[in-house]
N, C-alpha and C positions, 0 to 999 in steps of 0.2 A: 503494501500497499504506500503509497505517495501522499504527503501532506504539506499543502502550500506554504511556503513560508516569504512570500512575496512575488513581485513580480518574474523572477527567474529562480530563485533560489527554491530547493526542494530537499525536505527530509527523505531520505530512505528509511522507512523503517518496517517491521514486521509485527503488527499487535500481538500475533499468535507466540511469537516466541518473548516477547518485551518482558523482562526480569526475569525469565526460566533460566535455572542453575547458572547465575551471573553471567548471561549472556547478552541481555537485552538492556534497553534503556533505563531499565529501575535500577540496575546493577552500578555499585559505587565505582567498579573496576572497568567498565567499559570503555573502548577505547572509542575517543571522538574523533572523528576525520571530517574534513575538508576536502570536498574534489573541487579543482577549479581548473576553468578553461579560461587564461588570460589572455589578452590582446586579441587580435583580429581573426584568429584561427577559427573555422567555424566547423571543423569534423570533431565531433564530442562521441562517436559511437563508443572507442576506447576508455574515454574517459567514464562513460555509462556503465561498461560491462566490471571495470575496475571497480565503481563505487556499487555494485550490486553485489558482486564478489566480497568486498568488504562489509557490507550488509547481513549476506548470507552467514558469514564466518562469526556474525556476533558482535558487529561495531557498530556504533550509531553513525549515519553518514551525511554529511549535508553537501547536496551537490549544488555550486553558485550558477551553473548555468554558464552560457557562452558570454566571449565578449567581455570579462572583466578587469578592471585595471587591478594591479599590484595594490591599490590602495583600499579597494572594495573587497579584494581576498583577505587583505589582513585583518580588517574590521570583522568580517564574519569570521573568521578562525577567533578573534579576541572575544567576540559576541558569544559566540557559542561554546567558549571555554575549549578550543579544540586541542587534542594532544598532538593532531599530524595536521599537516598540509600536503597534499597530493596535487602536484601541478602537470597537465599535459598541454604540450607545445608540439604542432606537427609544422607551423611555419617557418621556421628556422629563428624565431626570435626568443630563442630558450636564453641564451646569454645575458640579455637585457632583464627580461621578465622574472627570470628566477632567482635574477642576483639584485634585483628591487623588492620583492618580497621577502628576501632575507635578511636586507637592510632595513626595511621597514618594521619586519618583526624585533628587530636589537633595538631599533629606535623607540618600539612602545614597551620596551622591557619584555617583551616574549618570545626570546631566544630560546628558552625551553621546548616552544614549540618545533616538534622535529618537520623538517620540510623534505620530501621526495619527487622526484619528477618523474616523466616518462615521454616518450616521443621520438621523433626520428632525429637523434643528436649523433653526431660525429665522436668519436672516441677521445680525441684530443680535447673535445669539449667538457666530456663527462669528467676529467681528470681536473680543468678548469674551475668546473661547476662545484664538484667535492671540496677543492679549496676556498671555496666562496662560502660554505657552510651548507651546501646541499648533500645532505647524508646519504642519499641513494639517487641513481639515476637508474630507469629501464627502460629497456631499447626494444623494439618490435621482436617479437618472441618468447618475450617473458610469459609467462604462466601467471593465470590469476592466483594459484597456489603459492608460485613464489613470491608474487606480490605479499600477500596475505601473512606469509611467513615471517617475512621479512618484517613488516610493521608489527606484527606481535613479539617478535624478538627484540626489537629496536627501538619501540616507542617509550615503554617505560624505564628502558635503561638510558633513555638519553638524559 
């Protein structure tokens, strides 16, 4: 079930599993994830697949919708008390957009929010993004199980 949170934002939840065995939104240990599509990139199928996989794994997911600015993404992450922000960029603007999100989180004293990303990103850029503070970059071919496992392993360890 999807619950509207505004013009573009959608909380991906499942009422049948909410709070069950520490896996739903009523649990205090649930991982809260903001999935965002920054910039002008209009291809969001991958982001929606990842959002659904994280939700199905028991995480609370807020999908911000297309064409979000880094400022909007950071504001959503802080308002939603997110543990992690997942960014998806296929347009080639990943260096600018990912870096700006990390920078704005630091400015808002929210560097404890883990940032990961995905998209068509050259290997050399991945190294640079990690130096800038992006914890992990997933490229085409990464499985949803791999992404879910990484988030579970790294979010509360940060």
